[in-house]
N, C-alpha and C positions, 0 to 999 in steps of 0.2 A: 503491500500499500503503499503511494506516496500522496501530500499533500501540495498539491505548485503554490499557495498562498501563504506566508510563515503566520503565524500563530501567535497572541500578543500574551507573553507569560507575563507580562508584570502585575496586567488587571484582567486574569482571563475572564473569561466568556460563554458560550454555549458552544462556541467550537472545539472552548478547547473540553469542556465536560464531556463533548461527544467523541475527541481524540484515546482520552480516556479509554472512552470502552470501546469503542473498537480495539486499541492499544489490548485492553483485559479477555474481551470477549475475541481475538482472535487469537490468543494465547504467543502472543509475539514474545521473541527473547533479546531481540535489541530493537533501539527507536535511533536512529541518526536524526541530528538536530543540527542546519546547516543555515546562519551562524546563530553565535549568540546572540550578536547586538541584531541583528533582522528579528530574533524572536523578542527579545525586551520591552516594545512596543515606546512610552514616551519613557521609561524609565532613565534618571539621569545615571550612565552608565559609568561615570567618578567615585558615586554614592556608594552608601549601603542599601542603599531602591533596590540593587541588583541582586541581593540578599534573598528577596520573593521571589524572581525569576529564577533564583537558583533551588527556592525552593519547591518550585515548581517544577522543575524537571526532578525533580526527585519523586514525585506523585507521579507524571510517567515511570520510570524505577521501580515502584514497588507497583505500577497497572501491569508490569509485563510478568513473564511465565521466570521467577529462577533469576529474569536479563539484567540489561541494565539498559545505559544512551550512553551513545556518545557523543559528545558534542564540539561541534569545532568551531574555535575560533581564533583572530587576530594577537600577532601580541603585538607590546609598545612598537615603541621607536627603533630603542631601541637594540628588540629581538628581544623582550629576558622574558619576562610575565605574561599573562594574560592583559590586552589591553583593557583600561578600566580602575575599578576598584579591587585595593589590595585582596579585597577578601573574596575574592570569586575562586580564589583556588584550592582555600585553604579547607574548604567545606567537601572539596571531588576530591574521591578515593586515590587515581591515577593520573595525572600528566603527561603527556607524549609530543616533543618541540621536534616540529617538521620543518628543513630548510632545505633546499636543492643548492649542492655543493657546487658554485660557478668554475668557471664554463660548463662541467661534465652535465651527463642527463642525473646521474646520483643523487635520491633523495635520502636523504639520512636521518630517521627516526630515534631521536635521544627519548632518554626515561626519565623526567623531573623530578618526577615524582611517583612511587608506590606505599600505598595505606602499610600493603600486608606484603611485605615483600623485600630486592632488592633492587635500589634504585641503581642510574648511570647505563643502564645496560641500549646497546648500539645500535640498528640494523640501516644497514644500506641496501638502498631501494633502487635497480634500474629500472630507469622508461626505455616500451617496448608500445610499439605499434603494431597493435592487431585488430582486424578488420574494420578500421576503424575510428579504434576507442587507444586510448592511453592507459596502458600495463603497465604497474612494479610490479617488480620481484624481485629479488633479491642478486644483489651487487656482485656476490661470492661465486653462482650459478651460471650457467651457460652453455652449451654447444661451442659458445667463444673458445673455449679452454681448451678442444683438443687439437688447435695449432697452435707453434712457438708463439707466435703474439697473443697470442689471446691467453694464454699460460701467464706469460708475465702481465697482461691485463689484472688477468682476475689476482693473483699474490698482489702486484701493489695496489689493486682494488680493495685484499682487505686489511692491507696494513694500512691507507689509508682511512678507512672508514669502518671494520671488522672489530677492533679491538678499544677492550677497554685499558688496556695499562699503553696505548700509544705505538706499540708496535707487539715483534713475536718472534719466539723458535724457527726452527726450519720447521722440528717437528708440528708445531698448533697450526700452522698454516696447511701444511698435508692433512694435516688432521679436518682442518674448515677448509679448505679448498676442493678434498679428494684429488688433489693431483699427487700422481704417482714421488716418493725421493728425487729419484734422477733427474724428473721433469721441476720441480722444486729446487734443486741445487742449479740445475742450467739457469732458469729463469731470475734463480736472484742474482746469479754470478754476471746475468748481461745488466739489471738493475742496479747492480753495486758500480760497474764498469763505465758505464750511462751515467752515475751520479744521482739517480733518481729512490735509492736508498742506501743505508748507510748502514754498516755494523755497529751498534753502538757498545755492546760488549764484550767477550776476548777474541782472541783466535782459538780456542780451545771450547769456549762457552759464546757463540753470537748468539743476538740477538739484534732484529732487525728494526727497523723504519724508517718509517720514510725523510727521506735528505733533507726535505725543508723543516719539520718538522723537528728535526733533531740539530738542525741548521739554528733555529729560533732558543731551541734551550741551552745551547752552548755558549 
């Protein structure tokens, strides 16, 4: 079910109550709200009036069958928190931040908040055109990795977007990319020689990072 007109969740009326009944009757498990600003009505986005909007979104969540809501929102000018009232994220269980890494087509999802779990997970997604639509899939997977150049791309993408520590050992790269030991060894040598990757560990215990990241830390 898709609604073409945004509801007013600041001062909800009959349409909102109708939505609650449809969600409950349809036994929906997930309701996507796009975007937070569009459903906020006349609420002052920078004040506690947004608390009423968040409360009504929670009412939708309670109407699902052990499900949840996914609310899309824009960030502030500094690309830090959700735009507007600082308390918006306080009552949210989980916050993911999406950003495209210019000039590539990779979109990195970073977990900013997880109520009951580990935070700061990073998921790199690459954009692909499929049947006239844009589809996102893991940036560390794909048929391109079967070619020599594709193997370098997969290794470099994993080091840039798929690690929590900003780098990885050769063993971790093999495990996460699914490439063979010889392919990873070759790809790392080529990337290091080209200046794209740096070994910030030792010769006996190498640790590989994107060259730009290691340069910024030095």
